[in-house]
N, C-alpha and C positions, 0 to 999 in steps of 0.2 A: 890657200887655206879654204877648206870646204865648210860652208855655212849651212849645209843641209841638216835640219833638226833631226831627221830620221836616221842620221849617221851618228847621233849622239847617244851612246850606249846608256849612260845613266838616265837620260830623259826617257828613252824607249822602255827601259826596265821599270821605271816608276809609273809611266802611263799605262803600260801593259798590266802591271800588278793591280793598279786601281780598277781598271776595266774588269779583270778577272774576279777580283773581290766583289765588285758590284754584281756581276753575273751569277756569282755563287749564292748571294743572299736569299733568293727564293727557295733554293734547294736546301740550304741550311735550315731555313724556317720550316720547310716541309718535314724535315727530320724531327725537329724539336716540337713544333706546334701542330703537326699532322695536317697542315693545309698549305697548298701552294698559292702564293700571291705574287704574280709577275710584276706588280707595281713596286715591289721592294727593290727592283733593279735601279729605280730612280730615286730611292729614298736615301736620306742621310741617317747616320747612326746604325745601330744593330751590328750583327756579326755576320761575316768577318768585317773587320774594320778596314775600309778602303784607305783611310788616312794613314793608318799604321802600316798597311801593306805598301803604300806608295813611298813613305819615308824610309822604310827598311830596305826596299828595293833600290832606292836612290843611294842610300848610304853604302850598301853592299857593293853596288856597281862602281861607285866612286872608289871604294877601297880596292877593288880588283883592277880597275883601269888606271887609277892615279897613284894609289898607294895610301897607306894609313898615316904617313908622315907629312901629308900635304895639307895646305890650308883648305882645299876643297873638302877633304874628309872632315877636318875640324868643324867647318861650317855645317856640313850635312849631319854629323853626329849630334851637334848641338841642336839643330833644327829638329831632328828626330826625337831627341829627348823631350823637347818642349811639346811637340805635337802629341807624343804618346802620353806624357803626363797629363796634358790637358784633356785628351780623350778619356783617360781613366777617370778623371775628376768629373767630367760631364756624365759618364755612365753611372758613377756612384751617386751623384745628385739625382739623376733621373730615377734610379732604383729606389732611393729614399722617398722621392715624391710619389712614385707608384705605390709604395707601401701605405702612405698616408691616404691616398685616393682610394 
């Protein structure tokens, strides 16, 4: 049995998608805010959502490698739903707070 984490397709997909989403943040910000801020690479929140990208990549990879009828997929889709719902709630609350401020 190979225990090399880099051979684990779901992990690699999730990690790579989080990395790519974080790298895209300054460019997305530059399009919408007309200023490039490289520090956004290290920020939390904002778009694109690295949390959502990671759980969707994880879930999709598990679906493709293990199948949708497995316990692995059930765990990952449940985890994805919770993460995405929570991220939407935080963005909504932050938006309301920004309006007040």
